[in-house]
C-alpha positions in Angstrom: 233.1 134.0 90.6 230.9 134.5 88.2 229.8 137.6 90.3 232.6 138.5 90.8 233.0 138.6 86.9 230.2 140.6 86.2 230.8 142.7 88.8 234.4 143.8 87.4 232.9 144.2 83.7 230.0 146.5 85.2 233.5 148.6 87.0 235.2 148.3 83.5 232.7 149.7 81.5 231.2 152.6 83.4 234.8 153.4 83.4 234.8 153.5 79.6 231.5 155.2 79.7 232.7 157.8 82.1 235.9 158.3 79.9 234.2 158.8 76.9 231.6 161.7 78.8 235.0 163.0 79.6 236.4 162.9 75.8 233.4 163.9 74.5 233.5 167.4 76.5 237.0 168.2 74.8 236.1 167.3 71.4 232.2 166.3 70.9 233.1 165.1 66.8 235.2 162.4 67.5 233.0 159.5 65.8 235.9 156.5 67.8 234.6 158.6 70.7 230.8 158.7 70.4 230.7 154.7 69.1 233.3 153.6 72.1 230.5 155.8 74.1 227.2 153.8 72.2 229.1 150.6 72.6 229.5 150.6 76.7 225.9 152.3 77.1 225.0 148.9 75.5 226.9 146.5 77.2 225.8 148.5 80.3 222.1 148.5 79.1 222.3 144.1 80.0 222.7 145.2 84.2 220.0 147.3 84.1 215.8 146.1 84.2 213.1 146.9 82.6 212.7 150.8 81.8 216.1 151.3 82.4 217.3 148.9 80.3 215.4 150.1 77.1 216.2 153.4 78.0 220.3 153.1 78.1 220.0 151.0 74.7 218.1 154.5 73.4 220.6 157.0 74.7 223.4 154.2 72.5 221.2 154.6 69.3 221.6 158.2 69.9 225.6 158.4 70.5 225.8 155.7 67.7 223.7 158.0 65.5 225.7 161.0 66.3 228.6 159.6 65.1 227.6 158.2 61.5 226.5 162.2 61.3 230.2 162.9 62.3 231.0 159.9 59.8 228.3 158.5 57.9 230.5 155.5 56.7 232.0 154.6 59.8 231.2 150.5 59.8 231.7 150.0 63.2 229.2 152.4 64.5 226.2 151.1 61.8 227.0 147.6 63.0 226.9 149.0 67.1 223.4 150.6 66.1 222.3 147.0 64.5 222.8 145.5 67.7 221.3 148.5 69.7 218.2 147.9 67.6 218.1 144.0 67.5 218.4 144.6 71.9 215.8 146.9 71.3 213.9 144.7 69.7 213.9 141.9 72.2 212.5 144.2 75.2 209.5 144.6 73.3 206.8 142.2 73.3 204.8 142.2 70.7 206.6 140.6 67.5 204.7 143.0 64.9 206.2 146.0 66.7 209.8 144.3 67.5 210.0 143.5 63.7 209.9 147.4 62.7 214.1 147.4 65.1 214.5 143.6 63.6 214.3 145.6 60.1 216.1 148.4 61.0 219.0 146.8 62.3 219.2 144.8 59.5 219.5 147.5 57.2 222.4 148.8 60.0 224.3 144.9 59.5 224.1 145.2 55.8 225.7 148.8 55.4 228.2 147.8 57.8 229.1 144.5 56.0 228.8 146.6 52.5 232.0 148.8 54.0 233.7 146.1 55.1 232.8 142.7 53.1 235.9 140.7 54.6 234.4 141.2 58.0 232.5 138.0 59.0 231.5 139.3 62.5 229.2 141.7 60.0 228.4 138.9 58.0 227.3 136.9 61.0 224.9 139.6 62.3 223.5 140.1 59.0 222.8 136.0 59.0 221.6 135.4 62.7 219.4 139.1 62.3 217.1 136.8 59.4 216.6 134.6 61.8 215.4 137.4 65.0 212.0 137.3 65.1 211.5 133.5 65.1 214.0 133.6 68.0 211.9 136.3 69.9 209.0 134.4 69.4 210.9 132.0 71.1 212.1 134.0 74.0 208.8 135.6 74.5 207.0 132.1 74.7 209.8 131.2 77.6 209.1 134.0 79.8 212.6 135.1 79.5 211.9 138.6 78.3 209.8 138.9 81.5 212.9 137.4 83.0 215.4 140.2 81.8 212.6 142.9 82.3 212.6 141.9 86.1 210.7 140.6 88.5 206.7 140.6 88.1 204.1 139.3 90.2 204.0 136.0 90.8 201.9 133.6 92.1 203.2 131.3 95.0 201.3 128.2 93.4 203.7 128.9 90.1 206.4 129.2 91.6 208.0 126.1 91.6 207.1 125.5 87.8 208.4 129.0 87.2 211.6 128.1 88.5 212.5 125.3 86.0 211.1 127.0 83.1 213.8 129.6 83.8 216.9 127.2 84.7 215.8 125.5 81.5 215.6 129.0 79.5 218.3 131.3 81.2 220.5 129.0 78.7 218.8 129.6 75.7 218.7 133.5 76.3 222.3 133.4 76.5 223.1 131.3 73.2 220.8 133.8 71.4 222.2 136.9 72.7 225.4 135.6 74.3 227.9 136.6 70.7 226.3 139.8 70.1 226.6 140.4 73.7 230.5 139.3 74.0 230.9 141.0 70.4 230.8 144.6 71.4 232.4 144.0 74.8 235.4 143.0 72.9 234.7 145.9 69.9 234.7 148.2 73.0 237.6 146.3 74.9 239.4 147.0 72.0 238.3 150.7 71.3 238.8 151.5 75.1 242.1 150.2 74.7 243.3 152.0 72.2 242.2 154.8 72.9 244.1 154.9 76.4 247.5 153.8 74.6 250.6 156.4 74.5 251.3 157.5 71.5 254.1 156.3 69.7 257.6 157.8 70.0 258.0 160.8 67.1 260.9 159.9 65.2 264.3 162.0 65.2 
């Protein structure tokens, strides 16, 4: 059941990516489309491993920054950019290097929240990003980042211990990152649905 729902999500976001790409070819200055595209790439990065995931997050950052060139006050692009930098930080094993990405994420969350102070999601993102370095240390202590980056070489003696550690720590991974991924998915889905709605009937 979970595999099929993950597969459905992958298909949905892949379709959304292609739609955004086609819309960009028609109008490269559509900030809404660029924001959707960035959000979709961020979602798709969750289905990648290692360097492919990093590259897709960087592509998302590029699209979101492009959206902000068109509309610097686009709060949802700022918020998505905060998520993209947070995702990048969690993919970096060294905390000192990751801190720079967390700091950038906090700046973007802060800007989004200042533009939309009534948005609880932006407020929550800003609060959680303050704890991000601590969560980063926890994730890398449990080897979750290595798990997310794909299988590495493992010695046969530690296989049983690793599988126990994986089962205990996979819940932690989803607790920490789940709300961010879900929120980006919801925002992307709503934006994608709005962009594909038929235009309202014109008044007679």
